[in-house]
Structure formats: structure tokens, C-alpha cells
C-alpha positions in Angstrom: 4.2 69.7 9.4 5.4 71.2 12.6 5.6 75.0 12.9 8.2 76.7 10.8 9.4 73.5 9.1 10.8 72.0 12.3 11.0 68.4 11.1 13.9 69.4 8.8 15.9 70.5 11.8 18.2 67.8 13.2 17.8 69.2 16.8 14.0 68.9 16.6 12.8 65.9 18.7 9.1 66.0 18.1 6.9 64.3 20.7 9.8 63.4 23.0 8.6 63.8 26.7 10.5 65.5 29.5 11.4 62.1 31.0 13.8 61.4 28.1 15.6 64.7 28.3 18.2 64.2 31.2 20.2 61.9 29.0 20.2 64.3 26.1 20.6 67.6 28.0 23.6 66.8 30.1 25.8 69.9 29.9 25.2 73.6 30.5 24.0 75.2 27.3 22.7 72.0 25.6 19.3 72.6 23.9 16.8 71.0 21.6 13.3 71.6 20.2 10.3 69.4 20.9 6.5 69.7 21.0 4.1 68.9 23.8 0.7 69.6 25.3 1.2 72.3 28.0 -2.3 71.5 29.4 -4.6 68.5 28.8 -7.0 69.2 26.0 -4.9 72.0 24.4 -3.2 71.9 21.0 0.5 71.0 21.1 3.0 73.8 21.4 6.6 74.1 20.3 9.0 73.9 23.3 12.6 75.0 23.5 14.3 72.8 26.2 17.8 73.5 27.6 20.2 72.6 30.3 21.6 75.3 32.6 23.5 75.3 35.9 22.8 76.7 39.3 25.4 76.2 42.0 27.1 73.6 39.9 24.0 71.5 39.4 22.5 70.9 36.0 18.8 71.8 35.7 16.4 72.0 32.7 14.3 74.9 31.5 11.4 74.7 29.1 10.2 77.7 27.1 7.1 77.9 25.0 7.5 79.4 21.6 4.5 81.3 20.4 3.4 82.8 17.1 2.8 86.6 17.1 0.3 88.6 15.2 2.6 91.6 15.0 4.9 91.2 13.1 2.7 88.7 11.2 3.6 85.1 11.7 6.8 85.8 13.7 7.9 83.5 16.5 8.9 84.6 20.0 9.4 83.3 23.5 8.9 86.4 25.7 8.7 89.1 23.0 12.4 90.0 23.7 13.2 88.7 20.2 11.1 87.6 17.3 11.9 85.9 14.0 9.9 84.6 10.9 11.0 81.0 11.7 11.6 79.0 14.9 15.1 78.1 13.8 16.0 81.8 13.1 14.7 82.7 16.6 16.8 80.0 18.2 19.9 81.0 16.3 19.4 84.7 17.3 19.3 83.8 20.9 22.4 81.6 20.5 24.4 84.2 18.4 23.6 87.1 20.7 24.1 85.0 23.8 20.8 86.3 25.3 19.8 84.3 28.5 16.4 82.7 28.1 15.9 83.5 31.8 17.3 87.0 32.5 18.0 86.4 36.2 20.0 83.2 35.4 23.1 83.9 33.3 23.7 80.2 32.5 20.5 80.0 30.4 22.5 80.8 27.2 22.1 78.5 24.3 25.4 76.8 23.3 25.1 73.2 21.9 22.3 72.0 19.7 21.5 68.3 20.6 20.7 66.3 17.5 18.5 63.3 17.3 20.2 60.1 18.7 20.1 56.9 16.7 17.0 55.6 18.4 14.9 58.5 17.2 14.0 57.3 13.8 13.0 59.5 10.9 9.4 59.0 9.9 10.5 58.9 6.2 12.7 55.8 7.0 9.8 53.7 8.3 7.3 52.1 6.0 4.3 50.2 7.3 2.9 47.1 5.5 0.3 44.6 6.4 -1.4 44.6 9.7 -0.3 41.8 12.1 -2.6 42.6 15.0 -3.8 45.3 17.4 -3.5 46.2 21.1 -4.2 48.8 23.7 -1.6 51.2 22.1 -2.7 50.7 18.5 -2.1 48.5 15.5 0.9 46.3 14.9 2.2 46.2 11.3 4.9 44.4 9.5 7.1 46.9 7.7 10.5 48.1 6.6 13.2 50.2 8.3 15.7 52.0 6.2 19.2 52.0 7.8 22.0 54.3 6.9 25.3 52.3 6.9 27.7 55.3 6.8 29.2 57.9 4.5 29.5 56.7 1.0 27.8 53.4 1.8 24.5 52.3 0.4 21.6 52.1 2.8 19.8 48.9 3.5 16.2 47.9 4.5 15.3 45.4 7.2 12.0 43.8 8.1 10.5 45.1 11.3 7.4 45.1 13.4 5.9 48.5 14.0 3.5 49.6 16.7 1.5 52.5 15.4 -0.3 54.6 17.9 -4.0 55.3 17.5 -4.4 59.1 17.1 -7.5 59.1 19.2 -5.6 57.9 22.3 -2.3 59.7 22.0 -2.6 62.1 24.8 0.4 63.6 26.7 0.1 60.9 29.4 -0.2 58.1 26.8 3.0 59.4 25.1 4.8 59.2 28.4 3.6 55.7 29.0 4.7 54.5 25.5 8.0 56.2 25.8 8.6 54.7 29.2 8.3 51.3 27.6 10.6 52.3 24.7 13.1 53.8 27.2 13.4 50.5 29.1 13.9 48.5 25.9 16.6 50.7 24.3 19.4 49.0 26.1 18.2 45.4 25.7 20.5 43.2 23.7 19.8 39.5 24.3 18.6 36.7 22.0 15.7 35.9 24.3 14.4 39.5 24.6 12.7 41.4 21.8 14.9 44.1 20.4 13.8 47.7 19.8 15.3 49.7 16.9 13.8 53.0 18.0 10.8 55.3 18.0 9.3 57.8 15.6 8.4 60.9 17.5 9.0 63.7 15.0 5.3 63.7 14.0 2.1 61.7 14.4 1.5 58.9 14.4 3.9 57.9 17.2 5.6 54.6 16.3 7.7 52.0 18.1 9.9 50.0 15.7 11.0 46.5 16.9 12.5 43.4 15.5 10.1 41.3 13.5 9.3 38.0 15.3 7.5 36.0 12.7 6.3 33.0 14.7 3.6 34.7 16.7 2.7 34.4 20.3 3.8 31.5 22.5 0.3 31.0 23.8 -1.1 30.5 20.3 1.8 28.2 19.4 1.3 26.0 22.4 -2.4 25.5 21.7 -2.0 25.0 17.9 0.8 22.5 18.2 -0.1 20.7 21.4 0.3 17.2 20.0 3.5 17.9 18.2 5.6 19.6 20.9 8.0 17.2 22.5 9.1 17.2 26.1 12.5 18.3 25.0 11.1 21.3 23.1 9.0 22.3 26.1 12.1 22.2 28.3 13.9 24.4 25.7 11.0 26.9 25.7 11.1 27.4 29.5 15.0 27.6 29.3 14.8 30.3 26.7 12.3 32.3 28.8 14.5 31.8 31.9 17.6 33.2 30.2 15.6 36.2 28.9 14.2 37.0 32.4 17.5 36.5 34.1 18.9 39.1 31.7 16.1 41.5 32.5 16.7 41.1 36.2 20.4 41.7 35.7 19.4 45.0 34.1 17.2 45.7 37.2 14.0 45.4 35.2 10.9 43.9 36.9 8.7 42.7 34.0 5.4 42.4 36.0 3.4 40.7 33.2 5.2 37.5 32.4 2.9 35.0 30.6 2.8 32.9 27.5 0.8 35.6 25.7 3.8 38.0 26.2 6.4 35.7 24.7 7.0 35.4 21.0 8.4 32.6 18.9 10.9 32.9 16.1 12.6 30.3 13.9 16.3 30.3 14.6 18.3 28.0 12.4 15.6 25.3 12.3 14.5 25.5 15.9 12.0 27.7 17.8 13.5 30.5 19.9 11.5 32.2 22.6 11.7 36.0 23.2 10.2 38.0 26.1 8.1 40.9 24.9 5.5 43.5 26.1 7.1 45.8 28.6 4.1 48.0 29.1 3.9 47.2 32.9 7.7 46.8 33.4 9.5 49.0 36.0 13.2 49.6 36.7 14.4 49.1 40.2 14.5 46.5 43.0 10.9 46.9 44.0 7.8 48.6 42.8 4.8 49.5 44.9 1.5 49.9 43.0 -0.1 53.2 44.0 -3.3 53.3 42.0 -5.8 50.7 41.0 -4.7 49.1 37.7 -6.3 46.0 36.3 -3.5 43.4 36.5 -3.1 39.8 35.5 -4.4 38.2 38.7 -3.7 34.6 37.6 0.0 35.2 37.4 0.4 37.2 40.6 2.6 36.1 43.5 0.9 35.9 46.9 3.0 38.8 48.4 1.9 41.1 45.5 -1.7 40.3 46.1 -1.3 41.1 49.8 1.1 44.1 49.7 0.7 45.5 46.1 4.6 45.2 45.9 6.5 43.7 43.0 10.1 42.5 43.0 12.2 40.3 40.8 10.9 37.4 43.0 7.3 38.1 42.0 8.5 37.7 38.4 9.9 34.3 39.4 6.5 33.2 40.6 4.9 34.4 37.3 7.6 32.5 35.5 6.4 29.4 37.2 2.9 30.0 35.9 4.4 30.6 32.4 6.1 27.2 32.7 2.8 25.6 33.8 1.2 27.1 30.6 4.0 25.5 28.5 3.4 22.0 30.0 -0.4 22.3 29.7 -0.2 23.5 26.1 -1.5 27.0 26.8 -4.4 26.3 29.2 -5.6 29.2 31.3 -4.4 29.2 34.9 -7.3 28.7 37.3 -9.7 28.4 34.4 -13.3 29.3 35.1 -12.7 30.8 38.6 -13.6 34.4 39.5 -10.7 36.7 40.5 -11.7 36.8 44.2 -11.5 33.0 44.4 -8.2 32.9 42.5 -6.7 35.4 45.0 -7.8 33.2 47.9 -6.3 30.1 46.4 -2.9 31.8 45.7 -2.6 33.3 49.2 -3.7 30.0 50.8 -1.0 28.1 48.9 -3.4 26.0 46.8 -1.0 25.5 43.8 -1.7 24.5 40.3 -0.7 21.0 39.3 1.8 20.4 36.5 1.3 17.3 34.4 3.5 14.3 35.1 5.0 14.7 31.6 6.9 17.7 32.9 9.2 15.3 34.8 10.0 15.2 38.5 12.9 17.7 38.3 10.8 20.4 36.5 7.8 19.9 38.8 10.0 20.3 41.9 11.7 23.4 40.4 8.3 25.1 39.7 6.1 23.9 42.6 8.7 23.9 45.4 11.2 26.6 44.4 9.4 29.1 42.0 6.2 28.9 44.0 7.8 29.2 47.4 5.5 31.4 49.3 8.2 33.4 51.1 9.8 35.7 48.4 13.1 35.8 50.4 13.4 32.0 50.2 12.1 31.8 46.7 14.7 30.9 44.0 16.2 33.6 41.8 16.0 33.6 38.0 19.8 33.0 37.7 19.4 29.9 39.8 16.4 28.7 37.7 18.3 29.2 34.5 21.4 27.3 35.9 19.2 24.4 37.1 17.6 24.1 33.7 21.0 24.1 32.0 22.0 21.2 34.2 18.8 19.3 33.2 19.1 19.7 29.5 22.8 20.3 28.9 22.3 23.5 26.8 24.9 26.2 26.7 23.7 29.7 27.7 24.0 32.6 25.2 27.4 34.3 25.3 26.0 37.4 27.1 24.9 35.2 30.0 28.5 34.2 30.7 30.2 37.5 29.7 28.0 39.9 31.4 24.9 38.7 33.3 26.7 36.3 35.6 30.0 38.2 36.1 30.9 40.7 38.8 28.4 42.3 41.3 25.4 41.2 39.3 26.4 37.5 38.9 23.1 36.6 40.7 20.2 39.0 41.3 20.2 40.3 44.8 17.7 38.9 47.2 14.8 41.2 48.0 15.1 43.0 51.4 13.5 41.2 54.2 11.7 44.4 55.1 10.0 45.4 51.9 8.8 48.9 51.4 5.3 49.4 52.7 2.5 50.2 50.3 -0.9 51.5 51.1 -3.8 49.9 49.4 -4.1 51.5 45.9 -6.4 54.5 45.6 -9.7 53.7 44.1 -9.8 56.2 41.4 -8.2 57.3 38.1 -5.4 55.2 36.6 -7.3 52.1 35.7 -6.1 50.3 32.6 -5.5 46.9 31.2 -8.1 44.2 31.8 -7.6 41.3 34.2 -6.4 38.4 32.1 
């Protein structure tokens, strides 16, 4: 248990990193407790984080709480005050209105910020059988207890739970995992995997998501190659297009679109595709890779290979490769070729061939429009989704019409003709994720 019974305090946020604090600490005097490594390799320390103002601008302060020898087992920040529990120490500062930073009067504690709904209690999450494993840790099927309101009985729902391996859960890894969870918190689309929240109050760190029981799209394509009809393949790439269109509306660049990162769920008798795995995803109009990271070469757009820059249009290229996987029943793109040769072929415009069974309209959409070499002229995901709707007559999900295609964001903006410049990535730390 955390120092001084912290887990019982509703304003204790456990392993929550600084990057998640601006949303929570928005007004002068807001405060919360969390724990973190101050320096790599050290034990975690209890941190009191608060919002204060200087010249009308909100800033954040972070204060380490330590345990004293005299008086025995008392807690303090700077020896101004000490108390036998962390909570009593915090309440003393608040009641006496003692500034945490003497020279800044606004560093007075006022409002305890309690855990938001996406910070789940560890006691409400129960792991079951293991479904698989990954870089972050094991994935389990499990149950999430949901409180329905005062006087109402709680209910349990089936979920998928990513459980962090304790041996890799460093400060930097926590930041990486929480970045993925932060991106997913606002997702609400039938073709995008939903997150219920994270468990950060104590180890192990967990990400709790909807349970998608059909497994990976890549495995489904290979296992059912002979049974999947052309109509179903068209539905699969339509589902994926709607999901990616939604992400681009939210200004998310996925950066790792592939059949292995799509999941299948049975939805009223038919298979529904959901986009998943946002570990490489970034928010914004463009992302310049600054350090060497092993990336999925076979799905990269030519401009990304040459400039190390990702945009929504590089996702469109990768979507084309995903569609190729669907129509080849999960074959590996550029199978058997070394990465250096694959890069040369992509940059030279030597494209993969889709089977004739895909149909002339789909082949033109992928080869001519999704794989257009110039990202400015390349089709957008909104245009892809609309063209597929015209081919198969399917009606888009309500969110597509009510939100994604309305107003300013009706169609994703074209990338700027002058993209941000990116130097070749540094050859050094930061390598992760194998070429796939």
C-alpha cells in the first residue's frame, strides 16, 4: 500500500504522470496526490501537485513528501509542518493556508481534485484468463465493476485488460502507456476500440478496454480465406475506413495501420472491424520522428521513408496496404524482401498488385488514389469512406453524419504543401518495436 494509506484518499491519483495533470489542475488552488520516480532507478516518492497562478497564468508545482526520523514516521515537505499521515499534513497546509512556496502567495491549497471516471479503482477490476501478450505486458479477459449511481445496484461488464509487466514499468514506460490511454479516452465510435479507463493507484498499471472477442483481423483473414466473400471483404475495408476517418477528424495520426492492429467482433450476426493499438499514434496534423524507432516499413508511405514525417495522408497509404491484406487473405506485404529493398520499391513507385477479385473500382481506389505518391494529391480518408459507401450502398454510423462530416472538420484538411522539415533521426536511445 502507498505511504500513509493513500489509496483510500479520493484525491490520490497513484502513478498518474505530469502530462495528465493540466486537465485536472485547471484552477488556482487545485491539488492532488500522486507518486512518481523523481530520478531513474530510485524508489517512487509521494508527490503533492497543485495549480497556482503567476501574472494571471496557471502553473503547476510539484512537492516531494518525505518521511522524517524525528518525530518518528512523520511526513513533511520542507520541515515547516509535519504530521503522522500524508492526509493530515495536506489538511494542515490547507486549513492554515500556508503557501507551499513561501515567495508565491498563490501556492495555497484550496480544492482537492478527486479521481475522474477514467481512473478506475483496482478493486473494481478483476483479471481472468490470459488472451495474449505484447510489448507492454499480458492481455487478459476480465470483469469491470461499474457503479450505476446512488441507491442503484452495480453491474459487471466483460472487458479486456492490458496488465503491465512490473519489470518494465519505468517512469518513461508509464508516460508512454498513459499517452496511449490519453488519446483513447475521447474515442466513441463503433469501428474504434473503446477504453473504459486505467488503473494507476498501484501496481500493476492496467488499461481496461472493451472486450473484442473475435481476435485479430490478420488471423481471421488467414483462417477463413476460403469462406470470406467479396462482399464481406468490402465491408471489412469499409469498417476500417470509417474508423480511420473518425480518428483523422479527432486529429489523430495512427501511424501503425495494418490488419494485425484491427480486431473483429460479432455484431448482430456480422463481423465488425475495430481499429486498435494506438501505441505509435500522435495527435496533430504532422509528426516528425526525431529518434530511431523500429517502425513497420512495409506499411510506410514514400514521403515518410524520405522525410521521417507522418501525416493523415501517410495513414491513407497504410490503409491501402491494409486493404491489400484483406484481399490477399492476410499475406505479408513484400514477403521475403529485406527492408532496404522494400524501401527502394516504395520510393520508386513499384506498387503491390491487388488480385482481380477485388474488382476494378476497389483496385483503382487503392492503387491510383490511396497510393498516389504525392501526399497533397492523395485522397483523404473521408473521400475513401464515401467512395466505398457508393460502391456497397452501406449507411455510415450515425456519428459519421452527426459529427465527423459536419462543420469545419467535414473533411480532413489537406497536409500543407511545405511540410515541416525533419532531420534524419538520431542514431541512439529510443529504439523500440521491431520492424514488422
